Every structure is written in structure tokens, then in C-alpha cells.
C-alpha positions as CSV (number, residue, x, y, z in Angstrom):
1,M,92.9,108.1,104.1
2,P,92.1,110.1,107.2
3,E,92.0,113.8,106.9
4,H,94.0,116.0,109.3
5,P,93.0,119.6,108.3
6,L,94.6,121.1,111.4
7,D,97.6,118.9,111.6
8,E,100.7,120.8,110.4
9,R,103.0,117.8,110.6
10,P,104.3,116.7,107.2
11,L,102.8,113.5,105.7
12,V,105.3,110.8,104.7
13,V,103.9,108.1,102.6
14,G,105.6,104.7,102.3
15,I,105.1,102.3,99.4
16,G,106.8,99.0,98.8
17,G,107.2,95.4,99.9
18,T,105.9,92.4,98.1
19,I,102.5,90.6,97.7
20,R,103.7,88.5,100.7
21,S,103.0,90.3,103.9
22,N,105.9,90.8,106.3
23,S,108.6,90.6,103.6
24,S,112.0,92.0,104.4
25,S,111.4,95.0,102.1
26,E,108.1,95.7,103.9
27,A,110.0,95.4,107.3
28,G,112.5,98.0,106.1
29,L,109.7,100.3,104.9
30,R,107.8,100.1,108.3
31,S,111.1,100.7,110.2
32,A,111.8,103.8,108.1
33,L,108.2,105.1,108.6
34,A,108.6,104.6,112.3
35,A,111.7,106.7,112.3
36,A,109.8,109.4,110.2
37,A,107.1,109.3,112.8
38,A,109.6,109.7,115.6
39,A,111.0,112.7,113.8
40,G,107.5,114.3,113.9
41,A,105.8,113.2,110.7
42,R,102.5,111.7,110.0
43,T,102.8,108.4,108.1
44,L,100.9,106.2,105.8
45,C,102.1,102.7,104.7
46,L,100.9,101.2,101.5
47,T,102.2,97.7,100.9
48,A,101.4,94.2,99.8
49,H,97.8,94.1,98.5
50,D,97.5,97.9,98.9
51,I,99.7,98.2,95.8
52,A,98.7,95.0,93.9
53,L,97.2,97.1,91.1
54,P,96.3,96.5,87.5
55,F,99.1,97.5,85.1
56,Y,99.0,101.2,84.7
57,E,96.9,102.5,81.9
58,Q,96.0,106.2,81.7
59,H,92.4,106.1,80.6
60,T,90.9,103.2,82.6
61,A,88.8,103.5,85.7
62,R,90.7,103.4,89.0
63,S,90.1,100.7,91.6
64,P,89.6,101.8,95.2
65,Q,93.2,100.8,96.0
66,A,94.6,102.7,93.0
67,T,92.5,105.8,94.0
68,R,93.9,105.6,97.5
69,L,97.4,105.4,96.2
70,V,97.1,108.3,93.9
71,E,95.4,110.5,96.5
72,A,98.2,109.6,99.0
73,L,100.9,110.6,96.5
74,R,99.0,113.8,95.7
75,V,99.1,115.0,99.3
76,A,102.4,113.5,100.4
77,N,105.1,115.8,101.7
78,G,107.6,113.0,101.6
79,L,107.8,109.5,100.1
80,I,109.7,106.3,101.1
81,V,109.9,103.6,98.5
82,S,111.2,100.1,99.5
83,S,111.6,97.5,96.8
84,P,113.0,94.0,96.7
85,G,115.7,93.3,94.1
86,Y,114.4,90.8,91.6
87,H,117.0,89.7,89.0
88,G,118.9,92.9,89.6
89,S,116.0,95.3,89.3
90,V,113.1,97.0,91.1
91,S,110.1,94.7,91.4
92,G,107.3,95.1,88.9
93,L,104.9,95.6,91.8
94,V,106.7,98.6,93.0
95,K,107.4,100.1,89.6
96,N,103.8,99.8,88.6
97,A,102.7,101.6,91.7
98,L,105.1,104.4,91.0
99,D,103.7,104.6,87.4
100,Y,100.4,105.7,88.9
101,A,102.0,109.0,89.7
102,E,101.3,109.8,86.0
103,D,97.7,110.6,87.2
104,L,99.3,113.7,88.9
105,A,100.7,115.1,85.7
106,G,98.1,117.9,85.5
107,D,98.0,118.8,89.2
108,P,99.1,122.2,90.5
109,R,102.0,120.2,92.0
110,P,102.8,117.9,89.1
111,Y,104.0,114.4,89.8
112,L,106.2,114.5,92.9
113,D,107.6,117.9,92.3
114,A,110.0,118.9,95.2
115,V,109.0,115.9,97.2
116,P,111.9,114.2,99.1
117,V,112.1,110.5,98.3
118,G,113.9,108.0,100.5
119,C,115.0,104.8,98.7
120,I,115.4,101.3,100.1
121,G,116.6,98.3,98.2
122,V,116.6,94.8,99.8
123,A,118.0,91.8,98.0
124,Y,120.0,88.6,98.5
125,G,123.1,90.2,97.1
126,K,124.7,93.7,97.5
127,Q,124.9,94.2,93.7
128,A,121.1,93.9,93.3
129,A,120.4,96.0,96.3
130,V,122.5,98.8,95.0
131,A,121.0,98.5,91.6
132,V,117.6,98.9,93.1
133,I,118.6,102.1,94.9
134,D,120.0,103.5,91.6
135,Q,116.8,102.7,89.7
136,L,114.6,104.2,92.4
137,R,116.6,107.4,92.4
138,T,116.3,107.6,88.6
139,V,112.5,107.2,88.8
140,A,112.3,109.8,91.6
141,H,114.2,112.3,89.4
142,A,111.9,111.5,86.5
143,L,108.9,112.3,88.7
144,R,110.5,115.6,89.8
145,G,111.2,114.4,93.3
146,F,114.6,114.5,94.9
147,P,116.2,111.5,96.4
148,T,117.5,112.0,100.0
149,P,121.3,111.7,100.4
150,Y,121.1,108.4,102.2
151,G,119.7,105.2,100.6
152,A,119.6,101.9,102.3
153,A,120.9,99.0,100.2
154,V,120.5,95.9,102.4
155,V,121.4,92.3,101.9
156,A,118.5,90.1,103.3
157,Q,120.5,86.9,103.9
158,G,121.1,85.6,107.3
159,A,119.1,86.3,110.5
160,A,118.6,90.1,110.0
161,F,114.8,89.7,109.6
162,R,112.4,87.7,111.8
163,D,108.5,87.7,111.9
164,G,108.2,90.8,109.7
165,R,110.8,92.9,111.6
166,C,114.4,93.8,111.2
167,V,116.3,92.4,114.2
168,D,119.7,93.6,113.2
169,P,120.4,96.9,114.9
170,A,123.0,98.0,112.3
171,I,120.6,97.4,109.4
172,D,117.6,98.9,111.2
173,E,119.7,102.0,111.8
174,Q,120.0,102.3,108.0
175,F,116.3,102.1,107.5
176,G,115.8,104.7,110.3
177,R,118.3,107.1,108.7
178,V,116.2,107.0,105.5
179,G,113.0,107.8,107.4
180,A,114.6,110.5,109.5
181,Q,116.0,112.3,106.4
182,V,112.7,112.1,104.5
183,A,110.9,113.6,107.5
184,A,113.4,116.4,108.0
185,F,113.4,117.4,104.3
186,A,109.6,117.1,104.1
187,G,109.2,119.4,107.0
188,A,111.7,121.9,105.6
189,V,110.1,122.0,102.1
190,R,106.6,122.2,103.6
191,A,107.6,125.1,105.8
192,A,109.3,126.9,103.0
193,T,106.4,126.6,100.5
194,T,103.8,127.6,103.1
195,T,105.6,130.7,104.3
196,F,107.2,132.0,101.0
197,E,105.7,135.2,99.8
198,P,106.7,136.3,96.3
199,V,108.2,139.7,95.8
200,A,105.8,142.1,94.1
């Protein structure tokens, strides 16, 4: 992951999608990250084979992909998670990637403490998409992050997605709102934590 020691813009990391490149959940993730970038954030997208990791086990050696994911989560000022809805639930691929945040338990900033987390659920039915949002928010809370107010629960049927992109303006606006909120909260939290001086 490139270093930006003098870049004061917040870093928003996106994880999600499926093993298949250009899935609708990956399209939503990339759209949200584009909105975060437009709002002034640096972005990093980890999807498809970037997060096709061994099942999380605390005491095993980390693959290069796992190390990259953990290091990205360690320095992230904001996080966007986009999961397909599989049988009414977050995909195993995405949940397993989030489980790697356990490697941050002993950090000065444990887990995703005070990190804004934007949630996107994409499924063939509204019920599954909403269930994914609820589950991602629960996981974000468990990792000490805070879900942003807006979550995008999107039905993927029809002609909303084409060639790895969202071509429906109304749906794309939902993804963009998630990204913009994450960038805004990430910038605010970063500014507050870097300028705060405790009272003696």
C-alpha cells in the first residue's frame, strides 16, 4: 500500500464484492469510493481476489493479501463495506475479511475504534439487501466502529448494472451518499483526534 506521509487527506478503505470481478456489489463499492475521493479522501479498494483469504485463524502466518488487508484496516480513517446478500446474509467472503480485524485487537487504536463505516448491501430482493445492512452495522459496532447514518440497500435485478458499473442514476446516488458520508466523518474524526490537547 503506497505511503503518503505528507498527505493529510483521510484514507477511506473499501472492502467487498465477490470472487467474480465486476460484480454488482463491487460496482457499488467502487462508486462509493469514487464519491469519497470526490469529497477529498484518499481511497483504497480491496475486492475479489484481494480478500479471498484463508478462514481467519489467530495464530497462523498471514498471506501477503491478508497482511495488506490488515495494514489497510490499521491505518484507515474510514471504511466502506459492500456485500452481496447470499440467502439473506452477508457473504462468507466479506465476513471472513472483516474477521481479520481481530489482528488489530492489541493496537493503540484497537479494532476499528471510532472509524466511520459505510454499509452497502446488494441482493436480488429488498429483504436480503436490508438484512445485509443490519448485519454489517452490527459487525461495525462489535469492532468499535460507527456506521454512518445512510446505508445503501440495493436490489440488483433489472438493468441497473452493466459491465461492472452502476448505470442507474438513482441507485448510483445511494452509493455516492454512503461514500460522501464516510469521507466527511473520517475527515472530522481525524481532525479532532489530531488537534485535541488534553487538559492538564
